[in-house]
MIZAKOL-633403 format. One record per residue: z, y negated, x of N, C-alpha, C in turn; chain; residue in three letters. Coordinates in steps of 0.001 Angstrom, whole numbers, plus 500000, padded with zeros to 6 digits. Layout:
BEGIN
MIMAR:Z:Y:X:Z:Y:X:Z:Y:X:A:ala
...
//
This chain:
BEGIN
MIMAR:375036:715651:858539:375254:714787:859581:375558:713333:859242:A:met
MIMAR:374495:712892:858191:374727:711425:857869:374853:711430:856410:A:leu
MIMAR:375866:710459:855860:375920:710517:854386:376402:708994:854046:A:glu
MIMAR:375587:708392:853236:375861:707327:852588:376385:707402:851134:A:leu
MIMAR:377292:706731:851041:378149:706847:849679:378289:705467:848842:A:arg
MIMAR:377365:705295:847898:377555:703946:847063:377666:702760:848068:A:asp
MIMAR:376608:702693:848786:376548:701486:849713:375950:700220:849148:A:val
MIMAR:376750:699058:849256:376168:697772:848854:376156:696989:849874:A:his
MIMAR:375008:696144:850394:374759:695368:851393:374285:694121:850883:A:thr
MIMAR:374670:693001:851337:374307:691588:850977:373700:690950:852206:A:tyr
MIMAR:372798:690159:851801:372258:688920:852694:372670:687720:852100:A:tyr
MIMAR:373893:687301:852499:374430:685943:852105:374986:686443:850597:A:gly
MIMAR:374581:685836:849558:374870:686189:848046:373815:687161:847439:A:arg
MIMAR:372682:687301:848203:371881:688322:847670:372027:689723:848064:A:ile
MIMAR:372215:690534:847011:372507:691937:847121:371132:692536:847415:A:arg
MIMAR:371218:693377:848739:369913:694013:848974:370014:695524:848677:A:ala
MIMAR:370971:695970:848987:371403:697386:848447:372474:697446:847363:A:leu
MIMAR:372135:698303:846430:372847:698294:845195:373271:699917:844901:A:arg
MIMAR:374255:700222:845662:374661:701660:845578:373907:702758:845944:A:gly
MIMAR:373487:702383:847157:372626:703451:847878:373501:704733:848161:A:val
MIMAR:373134:705788:847741:373685:707165:848412:372467:707925:848878:A:ser
MIMAR:372503:708777:849969:371889:709490:850355:372491:710393:851634:A:leu
MIMAR:372034:711496:852031:372424:712187:853181:371218:712755:853617:A:glu
MIMAR:371677:712910:855178:370738:713815:856152:371435:714902:856876:A:val
MIMAR:370852:716100:856683:371493:717421:857409:370711:717725:858771:A:lys
MIMAR:371601:718265:859547:371064:718355:861022:369845:719273:860897:A:ala
MIMAR:368944:718581:861786:367629:719527:861910:366449:719164:860879:A:gly
MIMAR:366845:718236:859934:366134:717594:858915:365066:716409:859186:A:glu
MIMAR:363953:716198:858773:363325:715041:858754:363317:714551:856997:A:val
MIMAR:363921:713632:856803:364302:712991:855621:363460:711551:855493:A:val
MIMAR:362709:711611:854594:361904:710342:854405:362476:709118:853314:A:ala
MIMAR:362443:708036:853688:362917:706989:852693:361678:706234:852622:A:leu
MIMAR:361166:706368:851244:359983:705509:850983:360091:704419:849962:A:ile
MIMAR:359259:703606:850009:359318:702340:848877:358752:701319:849179:A:gly
MIMAR:358544:700267:848483:357490:699074:848596:358142:698117:849642:A:ser
MIMAR:357345:697160:849937:358026:696111:850842:359217:695444:849995:A:asn
MIMAR:360172:695038:850685:361509:694468:850141:362267:695256:849155:A:gly
MIMAR:362059:696791:849208:362853:697561:848504:363983:697751:849001:A:ala
MIMAR:364294:697643:850365:365621:697926:850928:365582:699051:851986:A:gly
MIMAR:364471:699405:852428:364283:700502:853374:364954:699989:854717:A:lys
MIMAR:364211:698924:855190:364885:698415:856478:366313:698146:856564:A:thr
MIMAR:366883:697428:855408:368198:697148:855138:369177:698318:855057:A:thr
MIMAR:368615:699393:854793:369407:700655:854802:369620:701076:856292:A:thr
MIMAR:368545:700924:857095:368663:701380:858468:369429:700503:859453:A:leu
MIMAR:369453:699375:858962:370292:698179:859631:371822:698323:859113:A:lys
MIMAR:371977:698883:857933:373222:699042:857563:373925:700126:858282:A:thr
MIMAR:373094:701262:858395:373430:702590:859069:374016:702211:860546:A:ile
MIMAR:373030:701394:861419:373482:701181:862811:374463:699768:862961:A:val
MIMAR:374710:699362:862012:376033:698349:861877:375231:696931:862376:A:gly
MIMAR:374238:696784:862094:373604:695350:862143:373816:694564:860999:A:ile
MIMAR:374098:695233:860010:374573:694645:858746:375925:695466:858448:A:leu
MIMAR:376706:694785:857738:378061:695402:857230:377997:695701:855766:A:lys
MIMAR:378119:696775:855262:378220:696898:853702:379413:696228:853091:A:pro
MIMAR:379287:695525:851973:380641:695093:851466:381275:696013:850273:A:gln
MIMAR:380586:697173:850251:381195:698260:849380:380527:699583:849875:A:arg
MIMAR:381279:700686:849740:380689:702089:850102:381046:702544:851376:A:gly
MIMAR:380746:703770:851608:381012:704192:852920:379901:705071:853694:A:glu
MIMAR:379904:704872:854962:378840:705756:855524:379545:706553:856693:A:ile
MIMAR:379246:707643:856717:379860:708786:857609:378576:709422:858576:A:gln
MIMAR:379160:709566:859704:378174:710258:860713:379003:711346:861380:A:phe
MIMAR:378702:712763:861160:379362:713778:861742:380764:713685:861410:A:glu
MIMAR:381002:713388:860165:382167:713431:859566:382994:712269:859697:A:gly
MIMAR:382512:711303:860697:383578:709911:860829:382970:708966:860022:A:lys
MIMAR:383746:708002:859641:383307:706794:859090:382783:705669:860284:A:arg
MIMAR:381425:705316:859809:381136:704375:860886:380556:702985:860192:A:ile
MIMAR:380799:702717:858828:380625:701285:858355:381764:700492:859046:A:asp
MIMAR:381412:699539:859571:382322:698467:860244:382337:698847:861660:A:gly
MIMAR:381760:699737:862035:381855:700068:863590:380635:699253:864083:A:val
MIMAR:380931:698720:865399:379983:698089:866269:378640:698735:866745:A:ala
MIMAR:377560:698155:866731:376167:698796:866854:376426:699658:868086:A:thr
MIMAR:377082:699017:869363:376849:699800:870547:377623:701145:870435:A:asp
MIMAR:378755:701186:869689:379437:702091:869574:378767:703322:868784:A:arg
MIMAR:378022:702853:867784:377302:703708:866885:376292:704411:867601:A:ile
MIMAR:375569:703731:868600:374499:704206:869529:375258:705373:870429:A:val
MIMAR:376430:705150:870985:377104:706129:871925:377589:707258:871050:A:arg
MIMAR:377711:707107:869763:377933:708352:868896:376929:709313:868605:A:met
MIMAR:375664:708667:868792:374717:709530:868539:373528:709066:867686:A:gly
MIMAR:373364:707800:867273:372350:707554:866600:371568:706432:867443:A:ile
MIMAR:370214:706341:867273:369238:705338:867934:368204:705113:866843:A:ala
MIMAR:367644:703862:867025:366557:703439:866123:365385:702830:867018:A:gln
MIMAR:364346:703304:866337:362883:702588:866849:362803:701577:865513:A:ala
MIMAR:362762:700339:865999:362892:699380:864736:361491:699109:864352:A:pro
MIMAR:361606:698392:862970:360305:697854:862438:359575:696709:863549:A:glu
MIMAR:358239:696897:863745:357699:695878:864619:357764:696185:865971:A:gly
MIMAR:358276:697440:866333:358272:697752:867617:359525:697160:868625:A:arg
MIMAR:359664:695749:868668:360711:695050:869345:361281:695562:870637:A:arg
MIMAR:359882:695894:871509:360103:696092:872671:360505:694965:873599:A:ile
MIMAR:360799:695104:874905:361006:693795:875508:359515:693615:876391:A:phe
MIMAR:358870:692468:875681:357435:692443:876401:357423:691914:877827:A:pro
MIMAR:358327:691316:878488:358271:690738:879681:358874:691839:880814:A:arg
MIMAR:359487:692733:880196:359873:693880:881173:358729:694993:881113:A:met
MIMAR:359009:695848:882465:357877:696805:882282:358314:698003:881438:A:thr
MIMAR:357447:699008:881303:357779:700052:880464:358893:700738:880896:A:val
MIMAR:358908:701055:882458:360062:701817:882979:361260:701032:882584:A:leu
MIMAR:361297:699780:882611:362662:698960:882431:363059:699101:880982:A:glu
MIMAR:362010:699167:879946:362321:699292:878703:362888:700684:878517:A:asn
MIMAR:362710:701728:879079:362957:703089:878861:364272:703147:879611:A:leu
MIMAR:364617:702645:880666:366035:702693:881299:367150:701940:880295:A:glu
MIMAR:366346:700785:879542:367515:700174:878817:367726:701044:877383:A:leu
MIMAR:366892:701938:877104:367209:702915:876134:368313:703809:876415:A:gly
MIMAR:368710:704075:877803:369602:704972:878032:370925:704133:878585:A:ala
MIMAR:371128:702929:878314:372094:702134:878715:373382:702583:878487:A:phe
MIMAR:373570:703454:877480:375165:703886:877220:375281:705251:877933:A:ala
MIMAR:374418:705845:878705:374380:706983:879275:374938:706978:880799:A:arg
MIMAR:375710:707905:881102:376127:707955:882549:375864:709029:883235:A:glu
MIMAR:375101:710136:882626:374568:711323:883155:373024:711231:883576:A:asp
MIMAR:373183:710786:885124:371883:710282:885736:370943:711608:885647:A:ala
MIMAR:371388:712704:885721:370272:713924:885902:369762:714211:884363:A:leu
MIMAR:370711:713939:883237:370191:714034:882125:369070:712815:881614:A:gly
MIMAR:369509:711851:882190:368540:710835:881931:367249:710812:882581:A:val
MIMAR:367116:711485:883552:365953:711654:884421:365297:712868:883773:A:arg
MIMAR:365922:714066:883235:365333:715056:882226:364808:714503:881106:A:ala
MIMAR:365424:713375:880414:364934:712862:879100:363699:711848:879442:A:asp
MIMAR:363623:711426:880517:362436:710561:880953:361268:711642:880983:A:met
MIMAR:361263:712786:881687:360254:713788:881616:359792:714078:880306:A:glu
MIMAR:360990:714186:879542:360653:714944:878263:359523:713780:877444:A:arg
MIMAR:359942:712338:877492:359172:711325:876948:357787:711258:877548:A:val
MIMAR:357833:711675:878799:356338:711450:879430:355487:712667:878637:A:phe
MIMAR:355980:713783:878482:355539:714782:877998:355017:714471:876424:A:arg
MIMAR:356049:713883:875723:355753:713461:874337:354545:712326:874449:A:leu
MIMAR:354570:711701:875214:353912:710343:875288:353231:710105:876832:A:phe
MIMAR:352021:710911:877109:351389:710723:878421:351006:709272:878664:A:pro
MIMAR:350678:708535:877657:350049:707237:877783:351454:706548:878293:A:arg
MIMAR:352534:706503:877853:353653:705735:878420:353672:705828:879735:A:val
MIMAR:353621:707163:880447:353721:707313:881803:352651:706668:882619:A:lys
MIMAR:351549:706709:881926:350456:706034:882730:350630:704500:882719:A:glu
MIMAR:351385:703875:881745:351520:702446:881812:352747:702148:882296:A:arg
MIMAR:353550:703018:883124:354988:703064:883586:355291:701578:884183:A:leu
MIMAR:354392:701031:884999:354719:699872:885587:354154:698493:885045:A:his
MIMAR:353473:698439:883958:352817:697535:883174:353881:696676:882397:A:gln
MIMAR:353834:695777:882051:354665:694842:881320:354487:695288:879904:A:lys
MIMAR:355857:695443:879243:355422:696002:877598:354441:695096:876893:A:gly
MIMAR:354417:693904:877088:353686:693087:876337:352178:693200:876514:A:gly
MIMAR:351772:694027:877646:350406:694013:877768:349923:695357:876974:A:thr
MIMAR:350798:696160:876452:350292:697344:876206:349598:697114:874667:A:leu
MIMAR:349014:698207:874167:348116:697897:872927:349181:698232:871764:A:ser
MIMAR:349027:697963:870442:350025:698187:869436:350362:699785:869452:A:gly
MIMAR:349502:700672:869580:350001:701880:869661:350729:702559:870650:A:gly
MIMAR:350584:701700:871915:351184:702060:872987:352694:701425:873042:A:glu
MIMAR:352872:700253:872297:354094:699723:872057:354791:700700:871059:A:gln
MIMAR:354218:701295:870133:354850:702089:869288:355522:703117:869929:A:gln
MIMAR:354661:703974:870811:355054:704937:871588:356180:704760:872373:A:met
MIMAR:356107:703542:873017:357184:702970:874002:358537:702878:873092:A:leu
MIMAR:358558:702244:871749:359650:702044:870921:360418:703511:870778:A:ala
MIMAR:359570:704243:870317:360171:705792:870105:360627:706266:871203:A:ile
MIMAR:359845:706353:872339:360145:706918:873692:361829:706193:874038:A:ala
MIMAR:361737:704860:873938:362974:704096:874465:364117:704651:873518:A:arg
MIMAR:364051:704781:872309:365152:705444:871442:365657:706645:871695:A:ala
MIMAR:364492:707682:872069:364865:708828:872565:365648:708848:874096:A:leu
MIMAR:365485:707969:874699:366128:707977:875839:367746:707862:875593:A:met
MIMAR:368215:707546:874565:369593:707411:874287:370195:708897:874044:A:ala
MIMAR:369202:709821:874044:369420:711342:873320:370137:711265:872298:A:arg
MIMAR:369625:710719:871280:370374:710838:869972:370485:711910:869266:A:pro
MIMAR:371354:712125:868249:371340:713428:867469:370770:712914:866151:A:gln
MIMAR:370638:711649:866094:369932:711224:864822:369121:710063:865179:A:leu
MIMAR:367772:710131:864806:366748:709185:865025:366196:708384:864043:A:leu
MIMAR:366498:707184:863971:366050:706320:862821:364844:705614:863246:A:leu
MIMAR:363548:706072:862384:362358:705332:862669:361868:704502:861524:A:leu
MIMAR:361500:703267:861902:361363:702247:860762:359942:701889:860809:A:asp
MIMAR:359224:702199:859922:357925:702192:859781:356933:702175:861081:A:glu
MIMAR:356865:703445:861621:356210:704023:862966:354770:703736:862837:A:pro
MIMAR:354282:703906:861664:352826:703685:861605:352063:702167:861382:A:ser
MIMAR:353048:701301:860919:352633:700002:860693:351703:699391:861737:A:met
MIMAR:350674:699108:861165:349251:698275:861884:348673:699224:862774:A:gly
MIMAR:348670:700414:862764:348047:701380:863593:346689:701722:863137:A:leu
MIMAR:345749:702309:863798:344699:702925:863394:344890:704269:862505:A:ser
MIMAR:344065:704692:861889:344306:706231:861150:344565:707309:862514:A:pro
MIMAR:343503:707016:863351:343883:708273:864412:345138:707906:865158:A:ile
MIMAR:345759:706734:865400:346893:706768:866146:348114:707046:864996:A:leu
MIMAR:347729:706850:863787:348723:707275:862778:348890:708683:862876:A:val
MIMAR:347766:709427:862905:347927:710863:862901:348713:711333:864508:A:glu
MIMAR:348359:710571:865281:349186:710988:866790:350778:710745:866621:A:ala
MIMAR:351095:709624:865980:352335:709350:865807:352944:710498:865142:A:ile
MIMAR:352492:710832:863900:353088:711720:863025:353127:713119:863636:A:phe
MIMAR:352182:713566:864521:352104:714731:865237:353360:714636:866247:A:glu
MIMAR:353624:713581:866852:354665:713342:867869:355900:713652:867090:A:thr
MIMAR:356066:713078:865810:357462:713089:865038:357503:714589:865000:A:ile
MIMAR:356608:715247:864456:356773:716745:864209:357295:717491:865527:A:arg
MIMAR:356853:717042:866703:357285:717648:868038:358398:717231:868239:A:ser
MIMAR:359015:716082:868079:360552:715594:868132:361486:716584:867419:A:ile
MIMAR:361044:716728:865966:361981:717386:865234:362054:718864:865665:A:arg
MIMAR:360827:719457:866113:360830:720946:866706:361720:720889:867923:A:ser
MIMAR:361840:719941:868625:362915:719847:869801:364454:719784:869487:A:gln
MIMAR:364566:719543:868028:366078:719566:867609:366533:718256:867320:A:gly
MIMAR:365709:717261:867232:366216:715871:866824:365972:715550:865355:A:thr
MIMAR:367329:715246:864519:367175:715042:863338:366662:713524:863020:A:thr
MIMAR:365727:713420:861875:364984:712316:861861:365275:711826:860365:A:ile
MIMAR:365702:710250:860228:365589:709576:859189:364339:708637:859102:A:leu
MIMAR:363303:708844:858390:361949:708156:858472:361719:707348:857485:A:leu
MIMAR:361823:705864:857641:361308:704749:856739:360038:704617:857033:A:val
MIMAR:359279:704680:855913:357459:704645:855918:357064:704199:854673:A:glu
MIMAR:356030:703180:854645:355252:703004:853374:354213:703936:853453:A:gln
MIMAR:353802:704540:854534:352594:705484:854095:353419:706840:853454:A:asn
MIMAR:353428:706955:852225:354312:707746:851591:353768:709330:851774:A:ala
MIMAR:352305:709417:851766:351744:710649:851912:351963:711418:853386:A:arg
MIMAR:351777:710537:854304:352124:710905:855659:353675:711313:855935:A:met
MIMAR:354386:710415:855571:355937:710670:855581:356274:711899:854931:A:ala
MIMAR:355901:712208:853830:356320:713333:852914:355696:714698:853564:A:leu
MIMAR:354492:714534:854318:353862:715715:854659:354640:716286:855930:A:arg
MIMAR:355480:715355:856563:355998:715636:857806:357899:715852:857446:A:val
MIMAR:358173:715466:856324:359545:715427:855941:359898:716835:855102:A:ala
MIMAR:361274:717132:855336:361824:718091:854380:362151:717695:852887:A:asn
MIMAR:362788:716717:852901:363189:715858:851879:362752:714416:851685:A:arg
MIMAR:362858:713954:850602:362740:712521:850598:363579:711734:849561:A:gly
MIMAR:363451:710506:849451:364345:709497:848819:363240:708273:848452:A:tyr
MIMAR:363280:707967:847206:362342:706698:847005:363367:705740:846504:A:val
MIMAR:363215:704636:847178:364135:703311:846881:363225:702168:846268:A:ile
MIMAR:364019:701470:845242:363428:700337:844659:364362:699195:844160:A:gln
MIMAR:364191:698015:844760:365014:696869:844551:366449:697499:844937:A:thr
MIMAR:366564:698109:845970:367969:698231:846537:368511:699518:845889:A:gly
MIMAR:367843:700188:845017:368593:701397:844636:367575:702843:844673:A:arg
MIMAR:368157:703910:844912:367763:705170:845102:367317:705607:843742:A:ile
MIMAR:365966:705912:843348:365550:706067:842066:365287:707691:841962:A:val
MIMAR:364993:708133:842869:364518:709483:842796:364712:710234:844504:A:leu
MIMAR:365034:711559:844228:365221:712236:845539:365062:713576:845414:A:his
MIMAR:364186:714356:846049:363904:715575:845809:363308:716496:847148:A:asp
MIMAR:362750:717488:847127:362078:718125:848324:360652:717184:848598:A:thr
MIMAR:360343:717226:849938:359071:716477:850067:357808:717074:849095:A:ala
MIMAR:357784:718173:849019:356669:718876:848322:356763:718491:846628:A:asp
MIMAR:358150:718225:846250:358152:718187:844897:357641:716462:844862:A:ala
MIMAR:358147:715664:845780:358035:714205:845701:356580:714012:845828:A:leu
MIMAR:355610:714642:846443:354071:714601:846469:353526:715017:845239:A:leu
MIMAR:354200:715683:844328:353680:716115:842920:354226:715186:841850:A:lys
MIMAR:355414:714299:842074:355828:713487:841199:355026:712272:840692:A:ser
MIMAR:354883:712025:839511:354103:711017:838831:354569:709762:839319:A:asp
MIMAR:355830:709450:839688:356125:708226:840225:355526:707920:841385:A:leu
MIMAR:355729:708864:842076:355342:708807:843811:353580:708587:843815:A:val
MIMAR:353003:709652:842853:351628:709320:843034:351034:708196:842558:A:arg
MIMAR:351614:707586:841439:351185:706422:840857:351409:705082:841651:A:lys
MIMAR:352873:705283:842231:353230:704102:842816:352997:703920:844316:A:ser
MIMAR:352984:705106:844925:352831:705155:846375:351642:705836:847056:A:tyr
MIMAR:350919:706672:846214:349734:707309:846668:348586:706808:846263:A:leu
MIMAR:348473:705982:845269:347212:705318:844855:346717:706102:843828:A:gly
MIMAR:347290:707338:843250:346784:708046:842256:347032:707622:841014:A:glu
MIMAR:346091:708313:839945:346387:707855:838554:346732:708783:837820:A:lys
//
């Protein structure tokens, strides 16, 4: 479904991605793990067109999307729940959800997907007419994922969904990710909580200083010395 080939992305003169190659197959959850500043968020921003790669190719469903505008990429079937939630705090929960469906013209489908996100996130339905900024951190994260799902993406990009949440809410978010996968949405998951990410993923990639240094099945990565020592806190 998604393939990055030798992608190099810069911030000014600073090279943030140094030849990243990865792929995501339909129906998978693929985890991208690494420390702060490793290039995880930059990879997602490059996929959705916020950043333009200076070298390399990105293909989605067999079509090149590097250089394509972000709104067109969303219409092609990729949506992102960004790091830090980035909801619209002065708009209601309902208005945030409606904005997630901005590129769609199928009113009946939008209504059906609204009901779908209410089943996934009952708390979102309870807060429907509250301003987004009045929600708790966990509720804002639920809203950010729900808003992305309103685009009815084939590929959902999740950037640090557990950041700043309590352990109980982290468990709830990852259980929801499993539910989203079971409903047929493919997911590329960026996450510092490597253990939780690999428990929900089929495969994973480890990124360090802008380079992919390891990739394997999720089970194999959980047993990898590099992952255990660097990201799981084991000796």
